[in-house]
C-alpha positions in Angstrom: -10.6 -10.2 9.2 -14.3 -11.4 8.4 -15.7 -12.5 5.4 -17.6 -9.5 4.4 -16.7 -7.2 1.4 -14.4 -3.8 2.7 -15.5 -0.4 1.8 -13.5 -1.1 -1.2 -15.7 -3.8 -2.7 -13.7 -6.7 -2.6 -13.3 -9.4 0.3 -10.2 -8.4 2.5 -8.5 -11.7 1.6 -9.0 -11.2 -2.2 -8.0 -7.3 -1.9 -4.9 -6.0 -3.6 -4.8 -3.2 -0.9 -2.9 -3.4 2.6 -4.2 -2.2 5.8 -2.3 -0.6 8.7 -3.0 0.9 11.9 -1.2 3.8 13.4 -1.3 3.6 17.3 -0.1 6.1 19.9 3.3 5.9 21.1 4.0 5.4 24.9 5.1 8.7 25.0 1.7 10.4 23.7 -0.5 7.6 25.6 0.8 9.3 28.8 -0.1 12.7 27.5 -3.8 11.4 26.8 -3.4 10.4 23.2 -6.1 7.9 22.3 -6.4 8.1 18.7 -6.0 5.3 16.4 -5.6 6.1 12.6 -6.5 3.6 9.9 -4.4 3.7 6.6 -5.3 1.6 3.2 -2.2 1.5 1.0 -1.8 0.2 -2.5 1.6 -0.9 -2.9 1.2 -1.5 -6.8 1.1 2.2 -7.3 0.6 5.9 -6.4 -2.9 6.8 -5.4 -4.3 10.3 -4.9 -7.7 10.5 -3.2 -9.9 7.7 -2.0 -10.0 4.0 -2.8 -13.8 3.4 -1.3 -15.6 1.4 -4.0 -12.3 0.9 -5.9 -12.8 -3.2 -6.0 -9.4 -3.6 -5.4 
């Protein structure tokens, strides 16, 4: 990951957040699915809403 701050306000290496990408399966790819969903997870607690600017 780049050294620049993330949208959470902290550099990726210092962040308490985990980042995941969900890709199409082979089956849905064959059906034309090209969407990728990016997820941000805060494993220490439950979060409801956006983490943008949270500086974790």
